[in-house]
VOPAGU-2260 file (C-alpha; in pm, 1 decimal, decimal comma):
REM VOPAGU-2260
SITE   aa  ch    i         X         Y         Z
SITE  UNK   A    0     597,8   -2992,8    1078,2
SITE  UNK   A    1     718,9   -2726,1     808,6
SITE  UNK   A    2     524,5   -2377,5     818,5
SITE  UNK   A    3     269,9   -2326,8     532,1
SITE  UNK   A    4     177,8   -1993,4     399,2
SITE  UNK   A    5    -174,5   -1903,4     378,3
SITE  UNK   A    6    -172,5   -1886,7      -7,8
SITE  UNK   A    7     -34,2   -2261,6      -9,8
SITE  UNK   A    8    -354,5   -2383,8     167,7
SITE  UNK   A    9    -551,1   -2483,5    -158,0
SITE  UNK   A   10    -287,5   -2723,9    -232,1
SITE  UNK   A   11    -298,8   -2895,0     115,6
SITE  UNK   A   12    -668,0   -3003,1     138,6
SITE  UNK   A   13    -696,7   -3301,6     368,2
SITE  UNK   A   14    -352,5   -3236,5     540,9
SITE  UNK   A   15    -250,7   -3127,8     873,2
SITE  UNK   A   16     -55,8   -2769,6     849,2
SITE  UNK   A   17      82,4   -2521,8    1045,0
SITE  UNK   A   18      31,9   -2135,4     970,8
SITE  UNK   A   19     188,0   -1853,9    1174,6
SITE  UNK   A   20      96,7   -1494,8    1137,1
SITE  UNK   A   21    -114,9   -1225,2    1308,8
SITE  UNK   A   22    -475,7   -1203,6    1456,3
SITE  UNK   A   23    -643,0   -1022,4    1177,7
SITE  UNK   A   24   -1009,2   -1043,2    1271,0
SITE  UNK   A   25   -1228,1   -1272,7    1544,3
SITE  UNK   A   26   -1568,0   -1322,6    1432,5
SITE  UNK   A   27   -1836,0   -1463,8    1670,0
SITE  UNK   A   28   -2149,7   -1624,3    1607,1
SITE  UNK   A   29   -2378,9   -1812,1    1825,4
SITE  UNK   A   30   -2231,0   -2176,4    1753,8
SITE  UNK   A   31   -1896,0   -2114,7    1617,0
SITE  UNK   A   32   -1604,0   -1890,4    1604,0
SITE  UNK   A   33   -1413,1   -1784,6    1300,7
SITE  UNK   A   34   -1060,8   -1659,1    1352,2
SITE  UNK   A   35    -883,6   -1479,1    1051,6
SITE  UNK   A   36    -523,2   -1525,0    1046,6
SITE  UNK   A   37    -305,7   -1275,8     822,1
SITE  UNK   A   38      57,7   -1365,5     706,6
SITE  UNK   A   39     245,7   -1167,1     467,6
SITE  UNK   A   40      99,1   -1336,5     154,6
SITE  UNK   A   41    -277,2   -1366,3     237,3
SITE  UNK   A   42    -543,1   -1449,8     512,6
SITE  UNK   A   43    -670,7   -1773,3     628,0
SITE  UNK   A   44   -1008,4   -1875,9     795,2
SITE  UNK   A   45    -959,6   -2086,9    1115,5
SITE  UNK   A   46   -1268,3   -2261,8    1287,8
SITE  UNK   A   47   -1266,3   -2209,5    1647,3
SITE  UNK   A   48   -1493,4   -2472,6    1822,8
SITE  UNK   A   49   -1377,4   -2453,4    2171,0
SITE  UNK   A   50   -1554,9   -2202,8    2355,9
SITE  UNK   A   51   -1271,5   -2138,5    2628,5
SITE  UNK   A   52   -1005,3   -2079,2    2328,8
SITE  UNK   A   53   -1256,9   -1838,6    2156,9
SITE  UNK   A   54   -1305,5   -1635,9    2479,0
SITE  UNK   A   55    -920,4   -1614,5    2538,8
SITE  UNK   A   56    -880,5   -1522,5    2192,0
SITE  UNK   A   57   -1135,3   -1254,8    2213,8
SITE  UNK   A   58    -977,3   -1116,0    2518,3
SITE  UNK   A   59    -662,6   -1070,7    2352,9
SITE  UNK   A   60    -547,0    -739,9    2154,0
SITE  UNK   A   61    -589,7    -769,5    1779,4
SITE  UNK   A   62    -267,1    -832,7    1580,3
SITE  UNK   A   63    -112,7   -1073,3    1836,2
SITE  UNK   A   64     115,9   -1326,7    1682,6
SITE  UNK   A   65     -11,1   -1672,8    1666,1
SITE  UNK   A   66      62,2   -2010,6    1518,4
SITE  UNK   A   67    -225,9   -2232,8    1446,5
SITE  UNK   A   68    -211,7   -2590,8    1357,6
SITE  UNK   A   69    -508,1   -2750,8    1205,7
SITE  UNK   A   70    -668,5   -2960,3     893,2
SITE  UNK   A   71    -701,3   -2766,7     582,3
SITE  UNK   A   72   -1052,6   -2835,9     462,0
SITE  UNK   A   73   -1267,7   -2732,4     154,0
SITE  UNK   A   74   -1505,4   -2428,9     233,8
SITE  UNK   A   75   -1625,2   -2208,3     -63,1
SITE  UNK   A   76   -1706,8   -1931,0     178,4
SITE  UNK   A   77   -1344,4   -1916,3     295,2
SITE  UNK   A   78   -1048,6   -1738,2     145,6
SITE  UNK   A   79    -935,7   -1966,4    -132,9
SITE  UNK   A   80   -1217,6   -2167,2     -49,0
SITE  UNK   A   81   -1013,4   -2327,5     232,5
SITE  UNK   A   82   -1011,2   -2300,9     613,2
SITE  UNK   A   83    -844,4   -2461,8     892,4
SITE  UNK   A   84   -1050,4   -2706,2    1126,1
SITE  UNK   A   85    -989,3   -2894,7    1457,4
SITE  UNK   A   86    -755,9   -2603,1    1523,1
SITE  UNK   A   87    -482,9   -2584,6    1798,3
SITE  UNK   A   88    -390,1   -2210,3    1879,7
SITE  UNK   A   89     -58,5   -2108,8    2026,8
SITE  UNK   A   90      39,2   -1748,1    2125,9
SITE  UNK   A   91     367,6   -1664,6    2008,1
SITE  UNK   A   92     346,6   -1295,7    2097,4
SITE  UNK   A   93      66,4   -1112,1    2260,0
SITE  UNK   A   94      26,0    -741,2    2131,7
SITE  UNK   A   95     -12,0    -497,6    2369,7
SITE  UNK   A   96    -280,6    -313,5    2239,1
SITE  UNK   A   97    -499,1    -323,0    1899,7
SITE  UNK   A   98    -438,2    -125,6    1620,6
SITE  UNK   A   99    -569,7     225,6    1596,6
SITE  UNK   A  100    -808,8     130,1    1317,1
SITE  UNK   A  101    -967,0    -194,2    1211,2
SITE  UNK   A  102    -725,8    -372,8     971,6
SITE  UNK   A  103   -1002,1    -636,8     853,1
SITE  UNK   A  104   -1222,1    -361,6     717,6
SITE  UNK   A  105   -1182,8    -286,3     336,6
SITE  UNK   A  106   -1060,0      65,5     379,9
SITE  UNK   A  107    -881,2     210,3     659,6
SITE  UNK   A  108   -1098,0     464,8     820,3
SITE  UNK   A  109    -826,9     735,6     934,2
SITE  UNK   A  110    -719,1    1076,5     832,1
SITE  UNK   A  111    -379,6    1105,9     671,6
SITE  UNK   A  112    -196,6    1217,2     957,3
SITE  UNK   A  113    -300,5     937,2    1158,8
SITE  UNK   A  114    -199,7     687,7     855,9
SITE  UNK   A  115     164,2     846,5     855,5
SITE  UNK   A  116     189,3     856,7    1244,2
SITE  UNK   A  117      96,6     530,9    1296,2
SITE  UNK   A  118     243,8     395,4     994,3
SITE  UNK   A  119     432,7      84,1    1166,7
SITE  UNK   A  120     111,7     -99,6    1236,7
SITE  UNK   A  121    -125,4      69,7     987,8
SITE  UNK   A  122     104,4     -48,5     686,5
SITE  UNK   A  123     -10,5    -413,1     795,3
SITE  UNK   A  124    -346,4    -317,0     640,9
SITE  UNK   A  125    -410,2    -543,9     310,0
SITE  UNK   A  126    -419,9    -230,7      99,8
SITE  UNK   A  127    -133,7     -55,5     221,8
SITE  UNK   A  128      87,2    -377,9     173,7
SITE  UNK   A  129     -94,4    -392,6    -168,8
SITE  UNK   A  130      65,8     -30,3    -233,1
SITE  UNK   A  131     416,3    -123,2    -170,1
SITE  UNK   A  132     419,5    -476,7    -334,7
SITE  UNK   A  133     339,2    -252,4    -664,3
SITE  UNK   A  134     638,7     -31,9    -564,9
SITE  UNK   A  135     866,0    -330,6    -515,5
SITE  UNK   A  136     738,6    -446,5    -848,7
SITE  UNK   A  137     787,9    -151,0   -1020,2
SITE  UNK   A  138    1158,0    -145,7    -899,2
SITE  UNK   A  139    1214,3    -489,4   -1005,0
SITE  UNK   A  140    1075,5    -424,3   -1322,8
SITE  UNK   A  141    1287,0    -100,4   -1386,1
SITE  UNK   A  142    1605,2    -316,9   -1277,7
SITE  UNK   A  143    1549,7    -600,3   -1503,9
SITE  UNK   A  144    1483,8    -379,8   -1818,8
SITE  UNK   A  145    1783,0    -195,5   -1775,5
SITE  UNK   A  146    1988,0    -496,6   -1683,6
SITE  UNK   A  147    1870,2    -644,3   -2019,4
SITE  UNK   A  148    2000,6    -356,0   -2206,4
SITE  UNK   A  149    2327,0    -354,4   -2078,0
SITE  UNK   A  150    2316,4    -129,1   -1780,8
SITE  UNK   A  151    2533,6    -200,6   -1480,1
SITE  UNK   A  152    2375,7    -109,5   -1131,8
SITE  UNK   A  153    2584,3     110,4    -923,7
SITE  UNK   A  154    2548,7     257,3    -579,1
SITE  UNK   A  155    2666,6     653,6    -529,3
SITE  UNK   A  156    2747,6     834,2    -219,2
SITE  UNK   A  157    2475,0    1011,3     -54,6
SITE  UNK   A  158    2729,2    1244,9     146,6
SITE  UNK   A  159    2875,2    1483,4     -80,9
SITE  UNK   A  160    3104,7    1796,4     -65,4
SITE  UNK   A  161    2889,4    2051,0    -217,3
SITE  UNK   A  162    2536,8    2088,1    -405,4
SITE  UNK   A  163    2501,9    1879,2    -713,4
SITE  UNK   A  164    2257,7    2111,5    -872,9
SITE  UNK   A  165    2374,5    2438,8    -727,1
SITE  UNK   A  166    2131,0    2670,3    -513,7
SITE  UNK   A  167    2042,7    2632,7    -150,1
SITE  UNK   A  168    1797,4    2331,7    -161,1
SITE  UNK   A  169    2039,1    2105,3      39,8
SITE  UNK   A  170    2059,3    1963,6     383,8
SITE  UNK   A  171    2387,0    2056,2     563,3
SITE  UNK   A  172    2563,3    1764,2     735,2
SITE  UNK   A  173    2832,7    1798,7    1005,6
SITE  UNK   A  174    3087,3    1551,1     840,7
SITE  UNK   A  175    3353,3    1502,3    1130,4
SITE  UNK   A  176    3393,9    1868,7    1168,9
SITE  UNK   A  177    3361,4    1951,8     789,3
SITE  UNK   A  178    3081,9    2091,1     610,7
SITE  UNK   A  179    2896,5    1840,0     389,7
SITE  UNK   A  180    2552,8    1769,3     238,0
SITE  UNK   A  181    2289,6    1509,3     157,4
SITE  UNK   A  182    2297,1    1431,5    -207,7
SITE  UNK   A  183    2020,4    1612,5    -431,0
SITE  UNK   A  184    2072,1    1338,4    -684,4
SITE  UNK   A  185    2354,6    1094,9    -802,4
SITE  UNK   A  186    2391,2    1296,3   -1111,8
SITE  UNK   A  187    2753,7    1363,4   -1101,0
SITE  UNK   A  188    2865,7    1019,4   -1000,9
SITE  UNK   A  189    2651,8     865,7   -1270,6
SITE  UNK   A  190    2768,1    1071,7   -1555,7
SITE  UNK   A  191    3130,1     973,7   -1432,8
SITE  UNK   A  192    3051,5     629,5   -1427,2
SITE  UNK   A  193    2954,5     664,9   -1788,1
SITE  UNK   A  194    3337,2     670,2   -1842,2
SITE  UNK   A  195    3369,8     345,3   -1668,4
SITE  UNK   A  196    3069,5     134,3   -1788,3
SITE  UNK   A  197    2899,0     322,3   -2048,7
SITE  UNK   A  198    2558,4     251,4   -1931,6
SITE  UNK   A  199    2466,7     271,7   -1535,1
SITE  UNK   A  200    2142,5     317,4   -1322,9
SITE  UNK   A  201    2072,0     332,9    -961,0
SITE  UNK   A  202    1783,6     316,6    -727,7
SITE  UNK   A  203    1827,8     528,2    -440,5
SITE  UNK   A  204    1712,7     801,7    -191,9
SITE  UNK   A  205    1787,1    1189,3    -275,9
SITE  UNK   A  206    1739,6    1478,5     -56,2
SITE  UNK   A  207    1580,8    1818,0    -144,7
SITE  UNK   A  208    1583,5    2076,5     113,8
SITE  UNK   A  209    1271,9    2258,0     -57,0
SITE  UNK   A  210     998,1    2431,7     154,2
SITE  UNK   A  211     748,1    2263,4     -38,5
SITE  UNK   A  212     424,4    2155,3     152,1
SITE  UNK   A  213     232,1    2017,2    -154,8
SITE  UNK   A  214      51,2    1669,9    -213,7
SITE  UNK   A  215     352,2    1595,9    -485,0
SITE  UNK   A  216     635,4    1676,4    -313,2
SITE  UNK   A  217     894,5    1513,9     -41,5
SITE  UNK   A  218    1215,5    1605,7     114,4
SITE  UNK   A  219    1336,6    1261,6      91,6
SITE  UNK   A  220    1250,2    1022,1    -182,5
SITE  UNK   A  221    1348,2     728,8    -407,9
SITE  UNK   A  222    1482,3     812,5    -746,0
SITE  UNK   A  223    1530,4     571,9   -1025,8
SITE  UNK   A  224    1831,2     723,1   -1221,5
SITE  UNK   A  225    2012,2     623,4   -1545,1
SITE  UNK   A  226    2272,1     738,7   -1761,1
SITE  UNK   A  227    2394,0     620,0   -2081,9
SITE  UNK   A  228    2666,7     708,9   -2336,3
SITE  UNK   A  229    2741,5     739,2   -2716,4
SITE  UNK   A  230    2386,1     875,9   -2760,4
SITE  UNK   A  231    2271,4    1093,3   -3053,5
SITE  UNK   A  232    2078,5    1343,6   -2845,7
SITE  UNK   A  233    1792,4    1356,6   -2592,2
SITE  UNK   A  234    1572,8    1139,0   -2801,8
SITE  UNK   A  235    1786,8     831,5   -2748,8
SITE  UNK   A  236    1750,6     872,4   -2373,7
SITE  UNK   A  237    1373,7     923,4   -2417,1
SITE  UNK   A  238    1366,0     590,3   -2598,6
SITE  UNK   A  239    1542,0     414,2   -2317,4
SITE  UNK   A  240    1301,2     572,4   -2059,7
SITE  UNK   A  241    1027,9     430,4   -2220,3
SITE  UNK   A  242    1151,2      62,1   -2223,2
SITE  UNK   A  243    1237,3     112,6   -1844,7
SITE  UNK   A  244     880,9     229,8   -1798,2
SITE  UNK   A  245     754,2     -82,4   -2017,8
SITE  UNK   A  246     953,3    -297,6   -1776,5
SITE  UNK   A  247     775,5    -142,7   -1472,3
SITE  UNK   A  248     438,1    -172,1   -1616,5
SITE  UNK   A  249     514,7    -545,6   -1715,6
SITE  UNK   A  250     627,1    -610,4   -1361,4
SITE  UNK   A  251     334,2    -437,2   -1201,8
SITE  UNK   A  252      74,4    -646,1   -1434,8
SITE  UNK   A  253     209,8    -963,4   -1267,8
SITE  UNK   A  254      90,8    -862,5    -928,0
SITE  UNK   A  255    -279,9    -964,4    -949,3
SITE  UNK   A  256    -364,3    -988,4    -615,7
SITE  UNK   A  257    -228,8    -630,4    -542,9
SITE  UNK   A  258    -400,2    -478,3    -849,9
SITE  UNK   A  259    -734,2    -635,9    -743,7
SITE  UNK   A  260    -695,1    -549,1    -404,7
SITE  UNK   A  261    -636,0    -157,8    -510,9
SITE  UNK   A  262    -886,7    -164,1    -811,4
SITE  UNK   A  263    -553,9     -67,0   -1026,4
SITE  UNK   A  264    -568,1    -127,8   -1405,5
SITE  UNK   A  265    -217,0     -95,9   -1536,8
SITE  UNK   A  266    -172,7     192,1   -1815,7
SITE  UNK   A  267    -112,7      93,7   -2177,0
SITE  UNK   A  268     219,8     217,2   -2287,2
SITE  UNK   A  269     223,9     305,5   -2648,0
SITE  UNK   A  270     526,7     210,6   -2870,7
SITE  UNK   A  271     593,3     568,8   -2920,4
SITE  UNK   A  272     527,2     803,1   -2622,3
SITE  UNK   A  273     363,8    1138,6   -2772,1
SITE  UNK   A  274     597,3    1420,1   -2743,9
SITE  UNK   A  275     531,5    1796,5   -2737,3
SITE  UNK   A  276     799,7    2077,3   -2752,9
SITE  UNK   A  277     761,5    2302,2   -2442,4
SITE  UNK   A  278     638,2    2608,8   -2654,0
SITE  UNK   A  279     382,7    2378,6   -2790,4
SITE  UNK   A  280     267,9    2247,6   -2450,4
SITE  UNK   A  281     242,6    2574,0   -2306,2
SITE  UNK   A  282      -3,1    2664,1   -2573,6
SITE  UNK   A  283    -203,1    2351,2   -2574,5
SITE  UNK   A  284    -230,5    2390,0   -2193,6
SITE  UNK   A  285    -324,9    2763,8   -2225,2
SITE  UNK   A  286    -592,1    2692,3   -2477,9
SITE  UNK   A  287    -758,9    2443,6   -2262,7
SITE  UNK   A  288    -768,9    2639,8   -1963,4
SITE  UNK   A  289    -850,6    2947,1   -2145,7
SITE  UNK   A  290    -551,3    3157,8   -2008,3
SITE  UNK   A  291    -281,0    3350,1   -2186,4
SITE  UNK   A  292      52,0    3196,8   -2269,8
SITE  UNK   A  293     304,6    3311,3   -1988,5
SITE  UNK   A  294     648,6    3357,3   -1993,4
SITE  UNK   A  295     726,1    3093,9   -1709,0
SITE  UNK   A  296    1026,5    2857,0   -1795,9
SITE  UNK   A  297     836,8    2560,5   -1655,5
SITE  UNK   A  298     465,4    2404,5   -1657,8
SITE  UNK   A  299     254,7    2456,1   -1358,4
SITE  UNK   A  300      59,9    2162,3   -1191,7
SITE  UNK   A  301    -253,5    2292,9   -1389,1
SITE  UNK   A  302     -84,2    2279,9   -1694,9
SITE  UNK   A  303      43,4    1913,1   -1667,0
SITE  UNK   A  304    -315,9    1800,5   -1559,9
SITE  UNK   A  305    -443,3    1951,8   -1862,3
SITE  UNK   A  306    -191,3    1804,8   -2096,6
SITE  UNK   A  307    -222,8    1451,9   -1939,1
SITE  UNK   A  308    -597,2    1480,0   -2035,4
SITE  UNK   A  309    -497,9    1590,9   -2412,6
SITE  UNK   A  310    -270,0    1323,6   -2441,2
SITE  UNK   A  311    -544,4    1064,4   -2341,9
SITE  UNK   A  312    -802,3    1216,5   -2564,0
SITE  UNK   A  313    -563,4    1295,5   -2846,8
SITE  UNK   A  314    -326,5     992,3   -2874,4
SITE  UNK   A  315    -500,5     730,4   -2610,1
SITE  UNK   A  316    -171,0     745,1   -2401,0
SITE  UNK   A  317    -158,7     803,8   -2032,9
SITE  UNK   A  318     193,5     920,7   -2105,2
SITE  UNK   A  319     344,4    1251,7   -2263,4
SITE  UNK   A  320     685,5    1374,1   -2334,2
SITE  UNK   A  321     742,4    1734,5   -2322,8
SITE  UNK   A  322    1079,8    1850,5   -2459,3
SITE  UNK   A  323    1321,4    2134,8   -2491,7
SITE  UNK   A  324    1251,0    2331,5   -2184,8
SITE  UNK   A  325    1420,3    2671,0   -2160,0
SITE  UNK   A  326    1787,8    2658,6   -2068,7
SITE  UNK   A  327    1731,6    2907,4   -1786,3
SITE  UNK   A  328    1509,7    2654,3   -1614,6
SITE  UNK   A  329    1760,5    2339,4   -1656,3
SITE  UNK   A  330    2092,1    2286,8   -1445,1
SITE  UNK   A  331    2421,8    2402,0   -1597,4
SITE  UNK   A  332    2539,6    2049,3   -1735,3
SITE  UNK   A  333    2221,0    2048,1   -1975,6
SITE  UNK   A  334    2303,7    2028,4   -2352,7
SITE  UNK   A  335    2158,8    2338,9   -2528,6
SITE  UNK   A  336    1927,2    2302,8   -2832,5
SITE  UNK   A  337    2170,7    2411,9   -3109,7
SITE  UNK   A  338    1877,4    2465,1   -3337,0
SITE  UNK   A  339    1689,5    2655,2   -3103,5
SITE  UNK   A  340    1878,1    2907,7   -2886,3
SITE  UNK   A  341    1751,3    2939,1   -2510,9
SITE  UNK   A  342    1597,0    2599,9   -2522,9
SITE  UNK   A  343    1755,7    2265,6   -2422,2
SITE  UNK   A  344    1780,0    1881,9   -2501,0
SITE  UNK   A  345    1565,8    1804,1   -2221,4
SITE  UNK   A  346    1260,6    1650,8   -2144,9
SITE  UNK   A  347    1008,3    1561,9   -1875,3
SITE  UNK   A  348     808,0    1239,1   -1878,3
SITE  UNK   A  349     404,6    1313,9   -1758,5
SITE  UNK   A  350     229,1    1016,5   -1648,6
SITE  UNK   A  351    -154,4    1078,5   -1636,6
SITE  UNK   A  352     -76,4    1437,3   -1595,9
SITE  UNK   A  353     186,2    1448,9   -1348,9
SITE  UNK   A  354     571,8    1511,7   -1408,7
SITE  UNK   A  355     726,2    1185,8   -1293,9
SITE  UNK   A  356    1056,0    1192,3   -1462,1
SITE  UNK   A  357    1327,3    1441,7   -1564,6
SITE  UNK   A  358    1604,6    1382,9   -1825,6
SITE  UNK   A  359    1800,5    1479,8   -2126,5
SITE  UNK   A  360    2144,1    1537,1   -2297,6
SITE  UNK   A  361    2421,2    1640,0   -2077,9
SITE  UNK   A  362    2710,0    1862,1   -2190,6
SITE  UNK   A  363    3055,6    1607,6   -2254,1
SITE  UNK   A  364    3313,9    1863,6   -2325,5
SITE  UNK   A  365    3526,0    2022,3   -2070,6
SITE  UNK   A  366    3536,4    2363,0   -2229,1
SITE  UNK   A  367    3145,7    2350,9   -2243,3
SITE  UNK   A  368    3153,8    2261,6   -1884,0
SITE  UNK   A  369    3384,9    2579,9   -1811,3
SITE  UNK   A  370    3177,0    2807,3   -2020,0
SITE  UNK   A  371    2841,0    2700,3   -1847,5
SITE  UNK   A  372    2972,1    2735,9   -1515,6
SITE  UNK   A  373    3123,4    3100,8   -1600,5
SITE  UNK   A  374    2757,7    3203,9   -1728,9
SITE  UNK   A  375    2577,8    3076,5   -1433,4
SITE  UNK   A  376    2849,1    3265,4   -1191,6
SITE  UNK   A  377    2950,4    2951,4   -1042,9
SITE  UNK   A  378    3340,4    2868,2    -939,5
SITE  UNK   A  379    3452,9    2556,4   -1095,4
SITE  UNK   A  380    3680,8    2493,2    -807,0
SITE  UNK   A  381    3440,8    2290,4    -629,1
SITE  UNK   A  382    3356,6    2107,4    -918,5
SITE  UNK   A  383    3697,6    1963,3    -997,7
SITE  UNK   A  384    3650,5    1607,1    -875,6
SITE  UNK   A  385    3337,0    1600,6   -1112,5
SITE  UNK   A  386    3521,2    1778,4   -1424,8
SITE  UNK   A  387    3835,0    1528,1   -1382,5
SITE  UNK   A  388    3610,3    1292,7   -1605,5
SITE  UNK   A  389    3569,1    1523,7   -1871,0
SITE  UNK   A  390    3961,5    1596,6   -1869,0
SITE  UNK   A  391    3988,3    1258,1   -1995,9
SITE  UNK   A  392    3737,6    1204,2   -2261,6
SITE  UNK   A  393    3354,1    1152,6   -2229,4
SITE  UNK   A  394    3138,5    1047,7   -2503,9
SITE  UNK   A  395    2793,3    1215,7   -2576,2
SITE  UNK   A  396    2564,0    1116,6   -2301,2
SITE  UNK   A  397    2253,6    1169,0   -2095,1
SITE  UNK   A  398    2008,2    1019,0   -1866,9
SITE  UNK   A  399    1705,0    1059,7   -1644,1
SITE  UNK   A  400    1578,5    1041,1   -1297,2
SITE  UNK   A  401    1226,3     920,8   -1197,4
SITE  UNK   A  402    1037,4     978,7    -870,2
SITE  UNK   A  403     924,3     637,1    -746,9
SITE  UNK   A  404     652,7     786,2    -503,7
SITE  UNK   A  405     513,6    1009,9    -798,2
SITE  UNK   A  406     484,4     700,2   -1025,9
SITE  UNK   A  407     313,3     480,6    -767,3
SITE  UNK   A  408      63,8     741,4    -669,0
SITE  UNK   A  409     -14,2     828,3   -1013,6
SITE  UNK   A  410     -44,3     428,1   -1088,5
SITE  UNK   A  411    -275,8     393,9    -799,6
SITE  UNK   A  412    -492,0     694,0    -811,0
SITE  UNK   A  413    -341,3     827,1    -502,1
SITE  UNK   A  414    -400,0    1184,2    -421,0
SITE  UNK   A  415     -91,3    1240,2    -193,9
SITE  UNK   A  416     264,2    1116,7    -258,4
SITE  UNK   A  417     301,0    1066,3     106,3
SITE  UNK   A  418      68,8     790,7      93,0
SITE  UNK   A  419     272,8     618,3    -179,6
SITE  UNK   A  420     589,1     636,4      61,6
SITE  UNK   A  421     658,5     414,2     361,7
SITE  UNK   A  422     789,0     648,9     598,4
SITE  UNK   A  423     763,3    1002,7     408,6
SITE  UNK   A  424     991,7    1280,2     517,7
SITE  UNK   A  425     850,3    1649,4     466,2
SITE  UNK   A  426     864,6    1979,5     625,1
SITE  UNK   A  427     694,9    1860,5     951,3
SITE  UNK   A  428     790,3    1482,8     962,4
SITE  UNK   A  429    1100,1    1335,8    1065,1
SITE  UNK   A  430     937,6    1034,9    1272,1
SITE  UNK   A  431     829,8     742,2    1261,1
């Protein structure tokens, strides 16, 4: 007898079926016992009439792995309105101990440290599984949207010889007796690949050795990156990012069970995402917060939150582009705004008041790169492998990077990006 998934029971009523999964819960009543069996797709109710079997199951640790054979029968009060009767239960693997929290309850009654420390088992909770089903859907939607627009997926090295973004926020690695680093981003490689495929994207981990301890920062996270050539300016890149986000939203909207479980309503994405220049964004945020416009080259989290509320109120949009950040805040490869000295052809995408993506137009002439490195006081020698592409002709190009955990946290209303990461790495956490 082939295995049946719990979600397939509705189409198998009257038939003898075989389920496999975990003992999610055992509910004992005076005359009957109900076993709830959980597999990767859902939960099934099993009627246990045999008192000896009920006692044996009750003595077992929850989340023991079971095989259940029974007859699928209509039952309006059961999940999917079907339950198994005349059940025969076989223990595949008995759990040594029960989970540290009741996985059958609607919410996990644990604090964040416990949630993360005991992730190998607490990720089995239906709400935790739903979170990462949405994550998987978002990645699939991103991939599908870009492939439909002629992008080629690539995988770039995560061990590199020098810091991509410059600065000291890199993790050093002993690489066969030589110094190497974990990649801060695929930036140099994806730019290089514009000279090969014109349009490329990557989904992969990036590493930042930044001593942040905030709800929005991690030291390792999954980045959704893209780069494209023959652009007009940064606005071409912004239009592509909008289509990538549309693909993510569309894919997430198809995960009905996960959305219902998490009580998530997918955002409405406007045809044209509203945009503010950085200086305007500063003024709007300062006015809302009742403070003076400062001289900072970036927006504070409080500014982003105000701008998110403003975009929703004024434009009915969960999304907002902030463009033209000061050059002193952007990496050396960023293209300057030729019409506004000191500012750049770059942007951030805010989603419900949180920056989730950064991008812009890049320099594409070798002479401009040499000048930019000189202005930053950077030795061009370590960058020769990167600069080689520009010695052989590169078109105007640009791209973006989006943090998956931030996107997922904002989508689900999760306060801390650690909850939107399977096994987060931060200042303190290196296991599990």
